[in-house]
SEFIZA-3560 file (N, C-alpha, C; in Angstrom, 3 decimals):
REM SEFIZA-3560
<numar><xx>11.241</xx><yy>-9.141</yy><zz>8.615</zz><atom>N</atom></numar>
<numar><xx>10.332</xx><yy>-9.975</yy><zz>9.374</zz><atom>CA</atom></numar>
<numar><xx>9.738</xx><yy>-9.189</yy><zz>10.544</zz><atom>C</atom></numar>
<numar><xx>10.608</xx><yy>-8.434</yy><zz>11.241</zz><atom>N</atom></numar>
<numar><xx>10.148</xx><yy>-7.669</yy><zz>12.396</zz><atom>CA</atom></numar>
<numar><xx>9.192</xx><yy>-6.559</yy><zz>11.966</zz><atom>C</atom></numar>
<numar><xx>9.493</xx><yy>-5.925</yy><zz>10.820</zz><atom>N</atom></numar>
<numar><xx>8.620</xx><yy>-4.846</yy><zz>10.364</zz><atom>CA</atom></numar>
<numar><xx>7.256</xx><yy>-5.392</yy><zz>9.959</zz><atom>C</atom></numar>
<numar><xx>7.216</xx><yy>-6.609</yy><zz>9.411</zz><atom>N</atom></numar>
<numar><xx>5.937</xx><yy>-7.217</yy><zz>9.052</zz><atom>CA</atom></numar>
<numar><xx>5.103</xx><yy>-7.471</yy><zz>10.299</zz><atom>C</atom></numar>
<numar><xx>5.751</xx><yy>-7.960</yy><zz>11.361</zz><atom>N</atom></numar>
<numar><xx>5.037</xx><yy>-8.216</yy><zz>12.613</zz><atom>CA</atom></numar>
<numar><xx>4.523</xx><yy>-6.912</yy><zz>13.210</zz><atom>C</atom></numar>
<numar><xx>5.363</xx><yy>-5.873</yy><zz>13.211</zz><atom>N</atom></numar>
<numar><xx>4.927</xx><yy>-4.586</yy><zz>13.759</zz><atom>CA</atom></numar>
<numar><xx>3.806</xx><yy>-3.980</yy><zz>12.928</zz><atom>C</atom></numar>
<numar><xx>3.877</xx><yy>-4.151</yy><zz>11.617</zz><atom>N</atom></numar>
<numar><xx>2.823</xx><yy>-3.651</yy><zz>10.753</zz><atom>CA</atom></numar>
<numar><xx>1.517</xx><yy>-4.383</yy><zz>11.044</zz><atom>C</atom></numar>
<numar><xx>1.603</xx><yy>-5.694</yy><zz>11.255</zz><atom>N</atom></numar>
<numar><xx>0.413</xx><yy>-6.474</yy><zz>11.598</zz><atom>CA</atom></numar>
<numar><xx>-0.200</xx><yy>-6.021</yy><zz>12.911</zz><atom>C</atom></numar>
<numar><xx>0.656</xx><yy>-5.741</yy><zz>13.905</zz><atom>N</atom></numar>
<numar><xx>0.158</xx><yy>-5.244</yy><zz>15.187</zz><atom>CA</atom></numar>
<numar><xx>-0.508</xx><yy>-3.885</yy><zz>15.028</zz><atom>C</atom></numar>
<numar><xx>0.101</xx><yy>-3.008</yy><zz>14.239</zz><atom>N</atom></numar>
<numar><xx>-0.462</xx><yy>-1.673</yy><zz>14.035</zz><atom>CA</atom></numar>
<numar><xx>-1.822</xx><yy>-1.760</yy><zz>13.349</zz><atom>C</atom></numar>
<numar><xx>-1.937</xx><yy>-2.619</yy><zz>12.368</zz><atom>N</atom></numar>
<numar><xx>-3.220</xx><yy>-2.785</yy><zz>11.673</zz><atom>CA</atom></numar>
<numar><xx>-4.254</xx><yy>-3.369</yy><zz>12.632</zz><atom>C</atom></numar>
<numar><xx>-3.832</xx><yy>-4.338</yy><zz>13.437</zz><atom>N</atom></numar>
<numar><xx>-4.750</xx><yy>-4.941</yy><zz>14.405</zz><atom>CA</atom></numar>
<numar><xx>-5.258</xx><yy>-3.924</yy><zz>15.407</zz><atom>C</atom></numar>
<numar><xx>-4.359</xx><yy>-3.067</yy><zz>15.913</zz><atom>N</atom></numar>
<numar><xx>-4.776</xx><yy>-2.030</yy><zz>16.850</zz><atom>CA</atom></numar>
<numar><xx>-5.712</xx><yy>-1.036</yy><zz>16.182</zz><atom>C</atom></numar>
<numar><xx>-5.439</xx><yy>-0.722</yy><zz>14.928</zz><atom>N</atom></numar>
<numar><xx>-6.302</xx><yy>0.202</yy><zz>14.197</zz><atom>CA</atom></numar>
<numar><xx>-7.705</xx><yy>-0.362</yy><zz>14.027</zz><atom>C</atom></numar>
<numar><xx>-7.805</xx><yy>-1.650</yy><zz>13.717</zz><atom>N</atom></numar>
<numar><xx>-9.112</xx><yy>-2.275</yy><zz>13.571</zz><atom>CA</atom></numar>
<numar><xx>-9.825</xx><yy>-2.364</yy><zz>14.911</zz><atom>C</atom></numar>
<numar><xx>-9.076</xx><yy>-2.648</yy><zz>15.980</zz><atom>N</atom></numar>
<numar><xx>-9.688</xx><yy>-2.746</yy><zz>17.302</zz><atom>CA</atom></numar>
<numar><xx>-10.236</xx><yy>-1.395</yy><zz>17.744</zz><atom>C</atom></numar>
<numar><xx>-9.494</xx><yy>-0.324</yy><zz>17.493</zz><atom>N</atom></numar>
<numar><xx>-9.980</xx><yy>1.001</yy><zz>17.891</zz><atom>CA</atom></numar>
<numar><xx>-11.174</xx><yy>1.412</yy><zz>17.045</zz><atom>C</atom></numar>
<numar><xx>-11.172</xx><yy>1.035</yy><zz>15.783</zz><atom>N</atom></numar>
<numar><xx>-12.320</xx><yy>1.359</yy><zz>14.937</zz><atom>CA</atom></numar>
<numar><xx>-13.556</xx><yy>0.598</yy><zz>15.409</zz><atom>C</atom></numar>
<numar><xx>-13.380</xx><yy>-0.637</yy><zz>15.873</zz><atom>N</atom></numar>
<numar><xx>-14.514</xx><yy>-1.415</yy><zz>16.355</zz><atom>CA</atom></numar>
<numar><xx>-15.045</xx><yy>-0.864</yy><zz>17.669</zz><atom>C</atom></numar>
<numar><xx>-14.176</xx><yy>-0.270</yy><zz>18.488</zz><atom>N</atom></numar>
<numar><xx>-14.598</xx><yy>0.271</yy><zz>19.771</zz><atom>CA</atom></numar>
<numar><xx>-15.124</xx><yy>1.697</yy><zz>19.672</zz><atom>C</atom></numar>
<numar><xx>-14.946</xx><yy>2.327</yy><zz>18.534</zz><atom>N</atom></numar>
<numar><xx>-15.381</xx><yy>3.717</yy><zz>18.375</zz><atom>CA</atom></numar>
<numar><xx>-16.898</xx><yy>3.797</yy><zz>18.485</zz><atom>C</atom></numar>
<numar><xx>-17.363</xx><yy>4.875</yy><zz>19.060</zz><atom>N</atom></numar>
<numar><xx>-18.794</xx><yy>5.058</yy><zz>19.275</zz><atom>CA</atom></numar>
<numar><xx>-19.444</xx><yy>5.506</yy><zz>17.973</zz><atom>C</atom></numar>
<numar><xx>-20.584</xx><yy>4.899</yy><zz>17.610</zz><atom>N</atom></numar>
<numar><xx>-21.255</xx><yy>5.332</yy><zz>16.380</zz><atom>CA</atom></numar>
<numar><xx>-21.719</xx><yy>6.777</yy><zz>16.483</zz><atom>C</atom></numar>
<numar><xx>-21.806</xx><yy>7.442</yy><zz>15.347</zz><atom>N</atom></numar>
<numar><xx>-22.117</xx><yy>8.868</yy><zz>15.318</zz><atom>CA</atom></numar>
<numar><xx>-23.571</xx><yy>9.165</yy><zz>15.663</zz><atom>C</atom></numar>
<numar><xx>-24.477</xx><yy>8.214</yy><zz>15.555</zz><atom>N</atom></numar>
<numar><xx>-25.890</xx><yy>8.486</yy><zz>15.743</zz><atom>CA</atom></numar>
<numar><xx>-26.401</xx><yy>8.258</yy><zz>17.153</zz><atom>C</atom></numar>
<numar><xx>-25.579</xx><yy>8.332</yy><zz>18.187</zz><atom>N</atom></numar>
<numar><xx>-26.058</xx><yy>8.112</yy><zz>19.544</zz><atom>CA</atom></numar>
<numar><xx>-26.664</xx><yy>9.375</yy><zz>20.107</zz><atom>C</atom></numar>
<numar><xx>-27.601</xx><yy>9.200</yy><zz>21.031</zz><atom>N</atom></numar>
<numar><xx>-28.251</xx><yy>10.354</yy><zz>21.643</zz><atom>CA</atom></numar>
<numar><xx>-27.406</xx><yy>10.900</yy><zz>22.778</zz><atom>C</atom></numar>
<numar><xx>-27.712</xx><yy>12.115</yy><zz>23.213</zz><atom>N</atom></numar>
<numar><xx>-26.937</xx><yy>12.739</yy><zz>24.280</zz><atom>CA</atom></numar>
<numar><xx>-27.186</xx><yy>12.044</yy><zz>25.614</zz><atom>C</atom></numar>
<numar><xx>-28.388</xx><yy>11.501</yy><zz>25.853</zz><atom>N</atom></numar>
<numar><xx>-28.675</xx><yy>10.788</yy><zz>27.102</zz><atom>CA</atom></numar>
<numar><xx>-27.843</xx><yy>9.511</yy><zz>27.177</zz><atom>C</atom></numar>
<numar><xx>-27.713</xx><yy>8.808</yy><zz>26.072</zz><atom>N</atom></numar>
<numar><xx>-26.906</xx><yy>7.593</yy><zz>26.058</zz><atom>CA</atom></numar>
<numar><xx>-25.439</xx><yy>7.935</yy><zz>26.251</zz><atom>C</atom></numar>
<numar><xx>-25.005</xx><yy>9.043</yy><zz>25.709</zz><atom>N</atom></numar>
<numar><xx>-23.619</xx><yy>9.451</yy><zz>25.854</zz><atom>CA</atom></numar>
<numar><xx>-23.322</xx><yy>9.848</yy><zz>27.294</zz><atom>C</atom></numar>
<numar><xx>-24.274</xx><yy>10.480</yy><zz>27.968</zz><atom>N</atom></numar>
<numar><xx>-24.082</xx><yy>10.889</yy><zz>29.347</zz><atom>CA</atom></numar>
<numar><xx>-23.919</xx><yy>9.685</yy><zz>30.252</zz><atom>C</atom></numar>
<numar><xx>-24.777</xx><yy>8.675</yy><zz>30.103</zz><atom>N</atom></numar>
<numar><xx>-24.655</xx><yy>7.479</yy><zz>30.935</zz><atom>CA</atom></numar>
<numar><xx>-23.437</xx><yy>6.668</yy><zz>30.541</zz><atom>C</atom></numar>
<numar><xx>-23.071</xx><yy>6.695</yy><zz>29.272</zz><atom>N</atom></numar>
<numar><xx>-21.909</xx><yy>5.943</yy><zz>28.830</zz><atom>CA</atom></numar>
<numar><xx>-20.611</xx><yy>6.591</yy><zz>29.289</zz><atom>C</atom></numar>
<numar><xx>-20.622</xx><yy>7.889</yy><zz>29.572</zz><atom>N</atom></numar>
<numar><xx>-19.391</xx><yy>8.567</yy><zz>29.976</zz><atom>CA</atom></numar>
<numar><xx>-19.211</xx><yy>8.597</yy><zz>31.490</zz><atom>C</atom></numar>
<numar><xx>-20.135</xx><yy>8.012</yy><zz>32.251</zz><atom>N</atom></numar>
<numar><xx>-20.024</xx><yy>7.974</yy><zz>33.705</zz><atom>CA</atom></numar>
<numar><xx>-18.896</xx><yy>7.026</yy><zz>34.103</zz><atom>C</atom></numar>
<numar><xx>-17.821</xx><yy>7.520</yy><zz>34.718</zz><atom>N</atom></numar>
<numar><xx>-16.678</xx><yy>6.663</yy><zz>35.030</zz><atom>CA</atom></numar>
<numar><xx>-16.945</xx><yy>5.689</yy><zz>36.174</zz><atom>C</atom></numar>
<numar><xx>-18.043</xx><yy>5.868</yy><zz>36.915</zz><atom>N</atom></numar>
<numar><xx>-18.326</xx><yy>4.990</yy><zz>38.046</zz><atom>CA</atom></numar>
<numar><xx>-19.393</xx><yy>3.943</yy><zz>37.744</zz><atom>C</atom></numar>
<numar><xx>-19.830</xx><yy>3.850</yy><zz>36.497</zz><atom>N</atom></numar>
<numar><xx>-20.812</xx><yy>2.821</yy><zz>36.186</zz><atom>CA</atom></numar>
<numar><xx>-20.111</xx><yy>1.459</yy><zz>36.124</zz><atom>C</atom></numar>
<numar><xx>-20.836</xx><yy>0.419</yy><zz>36.463</zz><atom>N</atom></numar>
<numar><xx>-20.292</xx><yy>-0.939</yy><zz>36.488</zz><atom>CA</atom></numar>
<numar><xx>-20.458</xx><yy>-1.569</yy><zz>35.109</zz><atom>C</atom></numar>
<numar><xx>-19.378</xx><yy>-2.149</yy><zz>34.608</zz><atom>N</atom></numar>
<numar><xx>-19.391</xx><yy>-2.846</yy><zz>33.324</zz><atom>CA</atom></numar>
<numar><xx>-18.917</xx><yy>-4.275</yy><zz>33.578</zz><atom>C</atom></numar>
<numar><xx>-19.679</xx><yy>-5.247</yy><zz>33.113</zz><atom>N</atom></numar>
<numar><xx>-19.320</xx><yy>-6.651</yy><zz>33.298</zz><atom>CA</atom></numar>
<numar><xx>-18.982</xx><yy>-7.272</yy><zz>31.946</zz><atom>C</atom></numar>
<numar><xx>-17.919</xx><yy>-8.045</yy><zz>31.910</zz><atom>N</atom></numar>
<numar><xx>-17.513</xx><yy>-8.776</yy><zz>30.715</zz><atom>CA</atom></numar>
<numar><xx>-17.567</xx><yy>-10.261</yy><zz>31.029</zz><atom>C</atom></numar>
<numar><xx>-18.145</xx><yy>-11.039</yy><zz>30.137</zz><atom>N</atom></numar>
<numar><xx>-18.192</xx><yy>-12.489</yy><zz>30.286</zz><atom>CA</atom></numar>
<numar><xx>-16.952</xx><yy>-13.090</yy><zz>29.658</zz><atom>C</atom></numar>
<numar><xx>-16.239</xx><yy>-13.892</yy><zz>30.444</zz><atom>N</atom></numar>
<numar><xx>-15.048</xx><yy>-14.572</yy><zz>29.943</zz><atom>CA</atom></numar>
<numar><xx>-15.443</xx><yy>-15.990</yy><zz>29.546</zz><atom>C</atom></numar>
<numar><xx>-15.114</xx><yy>-16.414</yy><zz>28.334</zz><atom>N</atom></numar>
<numar><xx>-15.500</xx><yy>-17.761</yy><zz>27.906</zz><atom>CA</atom></numar>
<numar><xx>-14.734</xx><yy>-18.819</yy><zz>28.690</zz><atom>C</atom></numar>
<numar><xx>-15.310</xx><yy>-20.002</yy><zz>28.733</zz><atom>N</atom></numar>
<numar><xx>-14.659</xx><yy>-21.123</yy><zz>29.408</zz><atom>CA</atom></numar>
<numar><xx>-13.434</xx><yy>-21.539</yy><zz>28.602</zz><atom>C</atom></numar>
<numar><xx>-12.370</xx><yy>-21.975</yy><zz>29.284</zz><atom>N</atom></numar>
<numar><xx>-11.195</xx><yy>-22.461</yy><zz>28.556</zz><atom>CA</atom></numar>
<numar><xx>-11.547</xx><yy>-23.664</yy><zz>27.693</zz><atom>C</atom></numar>
<numar><xx>-10.864</xx><yy>-23.797</yy><zz>26.587</zz><atom>N</atom></numar>
<numar><xx>-11.109</xx><yy>-24.920</yy><zz>25.687</zz><atom>CA</atom></numar>
<numar><xx>-10.797</xx><yy>-26.230</yy><zz>26.398</zz><atom>C</atom></numar>
<numar><xx>-11.677</xx><yy>-27.191</yy><zz>26.255</zz><atom>N</atom></numar>
<numar><xx>-11.452</xx><yy>-28.514</yy><zz>26.822</zz><atom>CA</atom></numar>
<numar><xx>-12.034</xx><yy>-28.693</yy><zz>28.210</zz><atom>C</atom></numar>
<numar><xx>-12.709</xx><yy>-27.700</yy><zz>28.746</zz><atom>N</atom></numar>
<numar><xx>-13.308</xx><yy>-27.843</yy><zz>30.064</zz><atom>CA</atom></numar>
<numar><xx>-14.825</xx><yy>-27.837</yy><zz>29.941</zz><atom>C</atom></numar>
<numar><xx>-15.471</xx><yy>-28.517</yy><zz>30.864</zz><atom>N</atom></numar>
<numar><xx>-16.926</xx><yy>-28.543</yy><zz>30.866</zz><atom>CA</atom></numar>
<numar><xx>-17.489</xx><yy>-27.503</yy><zz>31.826</zz><atom>C</atom></numar>
<numar><xx>-16.616</xx><yy>-26.845</yy><zz>32.558</zz><atom>N</atom></numar>
<numar><xx>-17.053</xx><yy>-25.815</yy><zz>33.484</zz><atom>CA</atom></numar>
<numar><xx>-17.366</xx><yy>-24.542</yy><zz>32.719</zz><atom>C</atom></numar>
<numar><xx>-18.251</xx><yy>-23.754</yy><zz>33.252</zz><atom>N</atom></numar>
<numar><xx>-18.628</xx><yy>-22.509</yy><zz>32.594</zz><atom>CA</atom></numar>
<numar><xx>-17.541</xx><yy>-21.459</yy><zz>32.701</zz><atom>C</atom></numar>
<numar><xx>-17.715</xx><yy>-20.401</yy><zz>31.974</zz><atom>N</atom></numar>
<numar><xx>-16.779</xx><yy>-19.286</yy><zz>32.014</zz><atom>CA</atom></numar>
<numar><xx>-17.006</xx><yy>-18.444</yy><zz>33.256</zz><atom>C</atom></numar>
<numar><xx>-16.343</xx><yy>-17.317</yy><zz>33.311</zz><atom>N</atom></numar>
<numar><xx>-16.485</xx><yy>-16.441</yy><zz>34.464</zz><atom>CA</atom></numar>
<numar><xx>-16.965</xx><yy>-15.076</yy><zz>34.005</zz><atom>C</atom></numar>
<numar><xx>-17.320</xx><yy>-14.271</yy><zz>34.976</zz><atom>N</atom></numar>
<numar><xx>-17.782</xx><yy>-12.921</yy><zz>34.694</zz><atom>CA</atom></numar>
<numar><xx>-16.940</xx><yy>-11.967</yy><zz>35.528</zz><atom>C</atom></numar>
<numar><xx>-16.431</xx><yy>-10.916</yy><zz>34.897</zz><atom>N</atom></numar>
<numar><xx>-15.570</xx><yy>-9.949</yy><zz>35.566</zz><atom>CA</atom></numar>
<numar><xx>-16.226</xx><yy>-8.574</yy><zz>35.495</zz><atom>C</atom></numar>
<numar><xx>-16.461</xx><yy>-7.984</yy><zz>36.664</zz><atom>N</atom></numar>
<numar><xx>-17.135</xx><yy>-6.689</yy><zz>36.734</zz><atom>CA</atom></numar>
<numar><xx>-16.222</xx><yy>-5.653</yy><zz>37.381</zz><atom>C</atom></numar>
<numar><xx>-16.125</xx><yy>-4.499</yy><zz>36.743</zz><atom>N</atom></numar>
<numar><xx>-15.349</xx><yy>-3.373</yy><zz>37.253</zz><atom>CA</atom></numar>
<numar><xx>-16.059</xx><yy>-2.090</yy><zz>36.837</zz><atom>C</atom></numar>
<numar><xx>-15.646</xx><yy>-0.983</yy><zz>37.420</zz><atom>N</atom></numar>
<numar><xx>-16.166</xx><yy>0.303</yy><zz>36.967</zz><atom>CA</atom></numar>
<numar><xx>-15.485</xx><yy>0.678</yy><zz>35.656</zz><atom>C</atom></numar>
<numar><xx>-16.079</xx><yy>1.618</yy><zz>34.948</zz><atom>N</atom></numar>
<numar><xx>-15.491</xx><yy>2.075</yy><zz>33.682</zz><atom>CA</atom></numar>
<numar><xx>-14.100</xx><yy>2.647</yy><zz>33.925</zz><atom>C</atom></numar>
<numar><xx>-13.922</xx><yy>3.319</yy><zz>35.052</zz><atom>N</atom></numar>
<numar><xx>-12.625</xx><yy>3.889</yy><zz>35.396</zz><atom>CA</atom></numar>
<numar><xx>-11.575</xx><yy>2.775</yy><zz>35.577</zz><atom>C</atom></numar>
<numar><xx>-11.963</xx><yy>1.675</yy><zz>36.238</zz><atom>N</atom></numar>
<numar><xx>-11.034</xx><yy>0.569</yy><zz>36.440</zz><atom>CA</atom></numar>
<numar><xx>-10.701</xx><yy>-0.120</yy><zz>35.125</zz><atom>C</atom></numar>
<numar><xx>-11.708</xx><yy>-0.320</yy><zz>34.252</zz><atom>N</atom></numar>
<numar><xx>-11.439</xx><yy>-0.917</yy><zz>32.948</zz><atom>CA</atom></numar>
<numar><xx>-10.461</xx><yy>-0.051</yy><zz>32.156</zz><atom>C</atom></numar>
<numar><xx>-10.640</xx><yy>1.272</yy><zz>32.202</zz><atom>N</atom></numar>
<numar><xx>-9.730</xx><yy>2.179</yy><zz>31.490</zz><atom>CA</atom></numar>
<numar><xx>-8.319</xx><yy>2.091</yy><zz>32.054</zz><atom>C</atom></numar>
<numar><xx>-8.194</xx><yy>2.020</yy><zz>33.385</zz><atom>N</atom></numar>
<numar><xx>-6.872</xx><yy>1.913</yy><zz>34.004</zz><atom>CA</atom></numar>
<numar><xx>-6.197</xx><yy>0.605</yy><zz>33.601</zz><atom>C</atom></numar>
<numar><xx>-6.955</xx><yy>-0.490</yy><zz>33.576</zz><atom>N</atom></numar>
<numar><xx>-6.371</xx><yy>-1.780</yy><zz>33.168</zz><atom>CA</atom></numar>
<numar><xx>-5.968</xx><yy>-1.750</yy><zz>31.700</zz><atom>C</atom></numar>
<numar><xx>-6.792</xx><yy>-1.119</yy><zz>30.865</zz><atom>N</atom></numar>
<numar><xx>-6.483</xx><yy>-1.021</yy><zz>29.439</zz><atom>CA</atom></numar>
<numar><xx>-5.212</xx><yy>-0.190</yy><zz>29.227</zz><atom>C</atom></numar>
<numar><xx>-5.070</xx><yy>0.915</yy><zz>29.962</zz><atom>N</atom></numar>
<numar><xx>-3.866</xx><yy>1.746</yy><zz>29.844</zz><atom>CA</atom></numar>
<numar><xx>-2.635</xx><yy>0.987</yy><zz>30.331</zz><atom>C</atom></numar>
<numar><xx>-2.771</xx><yy>0.231</yy><zz>31.420</zz><atom>N</atom></numar>
<numar><xx>-1.642</xx><yy>-0.555</yy><zz>31.930</zz><atom>CA</atom></numar>
<numar><xx>-1.222</xx><yy>-1.610</yy><zz>30.914</zz><atom>C</atom></numar>
<numar><xx>-2.193</xx><yy>-2.286</yy><zz>30.300</zz><atom>N</atom></numar>
<numar><xx>-1.880</xx><yy>-3.272</yy><zz>29.267</zz><atom>CA</atom></numar>
<numar><xx>-1.181</xx><yy>-2.622</yy><zz>28.081</zz><atom>C</atom></numar>
<numar><xx>-1.637</xx><yy>-1.438</yy><zz>27.699</zz><atom>N</atom></numar>
<numar><xx>-1.024</xx><yy>-0.733</yy><zz>26.572</zz><atom>CA</atom></numar>
<numar><xx>0.414</xx><yy>-0.333</yy><zz>26.892</zz><atom>C</atom></numar>
<numar><xx>0.658</xx><yy>0.152</yy><zz>28.119</zz><atom>N</atom></numar>
<numar><xx>2.011</xx><yy>0.526</yy><zz>28.521</zz><atom>CA</atom></numar>
<numar><xx>2.923</xx><yy>-0.686</yy><zz>28.553</zz><atom>C</atom></numar>
<numar><xx>2.410</xx><yy>-1.814</yy><zz>29.039</zz><atom>N</atom></numar>
<numar><xx>3.201</xx><yy>-3.051</yy><zz>29.076</zz><atom>CA</atom></numar>
<numar><xx>3.561</xx><yy>-3.491</yy><zz>27.667</zz><atom>C</atom></numar>
<numar><xx>2.589</xx><yy>-3.468</yy><zz>26.768</zz><atom>N</atom></numar>
<numar><xx>2.838</xx><yy>-3.856</yy><zz>25.384</zz><atom>CA</atom></numar>
<numar><xx>3.861</xx><yy>-2.936</yy><zz>24.729</zz><atom>C</atom></numar>
<numar><xx>3.711</xx><yy>-1.631</yy><zz>24.932</zz><atom>N</atom></numar>
<numar><xx>4.655</xx><yy>-0.677</yy><zz>24.355</zz><atom>CA</atom></numar>
<numar><xx>6.071</xx><yy>-0.900</yy><zz>24.880</zz><atom>C</atom></numar>
<numar><xx>6.205</xx><yy>-1.132</yy><zz>26.191</zz><atom>N</atom></numar>
<numar><xx>7.553</xx><yy>-1.345</yy><zz>26.745</zz><atom>CA</atom></numar>
<numar><xx>8.157</xx><yy>-2.641</yy><zz>26.226</zz><atom>C</atom></numar>
<numar><xx>7.334</xx><yy>-3.679</yy><zz>26.055</zz><atom>N</atom></numar>
<numar><xx>7.859</xx><yy>-4.937</yy><zz>25.510</zz><atom>CA</atom></numar>
<numar><xx>8.317</xx><yy>-4.749</yy><zz>24.065</zz><atom>C</atom></numar>
<numar><xx>7.557</xx><yy>-3.984</yy><zz>23.294</zz><atom>N</atom></numar>
<numar><xx>7.935</xx><yy>-3.749</yy><zz>21.905</zz><atom>CA</atom></numar>
<numar><xx>9.216</xx><yy>-2.932</yy><zz>21.821</zz><atom>C</atom></numar>
<numar><xx>9.339</xx><yy>-1.908</yy><zz>22.661</zz><atom>N</atom></numar>
<numar><xx>10.550</xx><yy>-1.088</yy><zz>22.638</zz><atom>CA</atom></numar>
<numar><xx>11.756</xx><yy>-1.870</yy><zz>23.117</zz><atom>C</atom></numar>
<numar><xx>11.570</xx><yy>-2.703</yy><zz>24.124</zz><atom>N</atom></numar>
<numar><xx>12.675</xx><yy>-3.515</yy><zz>24.626</zz><atom>CA</atom></numar>
<numar><xx>13.150</xx><yy>-4.490</yy><zz>23.548</zz><atom>C</atom></numar>
<numar><xx>12.223</xx><yy>-5.045</yy><zz>22.794</zz><atom>N</atom></numar>
<numar><xx>12.584</xx><yy>-5.961</yy><zz>21.715</zz><atom>CA</atom></numar>
<numar><xx>13.347</xx><yy>-5.260</yy><zz>20.611</zz><atom>C</atom></numar>
<numar><xx>13.056</xx><yy>-3.995</yy><zz>20.384</zz><atom>N</atom></numar>
<numar><xx>13.751</xx><yy>-3.250</yy><zz>19.338</zz><atom>CA</atom></numar>
<numar><xx>15.136</xx><yy>-2.807</yy><zz>19.806</zz><atom>C</atom></numar>
<numar><xx>15.352</xx><yy>-2.678</yy><zz>21.116</zz><atom>N</atom></numar>
<numar><xx>16.638</xx><yy>-2.229</yy><zz>21.637</zz><atom>CA</atom></numar>
<numar><xx>17.664</xx><yy>-3.338</yy><zz>21.732</zz><atom>C</atom></numar>
<numar><xx>17.231</xx><yy>-4.585</yy><zz>21.749</zz><atom>N</atom></numar>
<numar><xx>18.201</xx><yy>-5.677</yy><zz>21.903</zz><atom>CA</atom></numar>
<numar><xx>19.016</xx><yy>-5.824</yy><zz>20.623</zz><atom>C</atom></numar>
<numar><xx>20.269</xx><yy>-6.096</yy><zz>20.819</zz><atom>N</atom></numar>
<numar><xx>21.174</xx><yy>-6.287</yy><zz>19.689</zz><atom>CA</atom></numar>
<numar><xx>21.536</xx><yy>-7.763</yy><zz>19.566</zz><atom>C</atom></numar>
<numar><xx>21.789</xx><yy>-8.232</yy><zz>18.363</zz><atom>N</atom></numar>
<numar><xx>22.164</xx><yy>-9.636</yy><zz>18.219</zz><atom>CA</atom></numar>
<numar><xx>23.514</xx><yy>-9.898</yy><zz>18.886</zz><atom>C</atom></numar>
<numar><xx>23.728</xx><yy>-11.137</yy><zz>19.357</zz><atom>N</atom></numar>
<numar><xx>25.004</xx><yy>-11.454</yy><zz>20.005</zz><atom>CA</atom></numar>
<numar><xx>26.187</xx><yy>-11.220</yy><zz>19.053</zz><atom>C</atom></numar>
<numar><xx>27.244</xx><yy>-10.676</yy><zz>19.593</zz><atom>N</atom></numar>
<numar><xx>28.451</xx><yy>-10.422</yy><zz>18.800</zz><atom>CA</atom></numar>
<numar><xx>28.361</xx><yy>-9.180</yy><zz>17.949</zz><atom>C</atom></numar>
<numar><xx>27.317</xx><yy>-8.367</yy><zz>18.132</zz><atom>N</atom></numar>
<numar><xx>27.143</xx><yy>-7.224</yy><zz>17.242</zz><atom>CA</atom></numar>
<numar><xx>27.335</xx><yy>-5.932</yy><zz>17.867</zz><atom>C</atom></numar>
//
């Protein structure tokens, strides 16, 4: 059961990275502006289900988004490793 869940997570991460990969046909000017770590990137967050209020918008630099993404990845990895280290009671 655990291996099926881990396999599902691995496949999900693989699909997510493939979706985020940059297409091969981009120009060098677009790549230069896209690689600027201080450019501002805004993401629209959808409104929670069941509310009539609008969603929110979160803006950070590319460097900050990368730092948050790395922190999330480290947290996920530590949670997965901690789950694998626990032993069943009495064992």
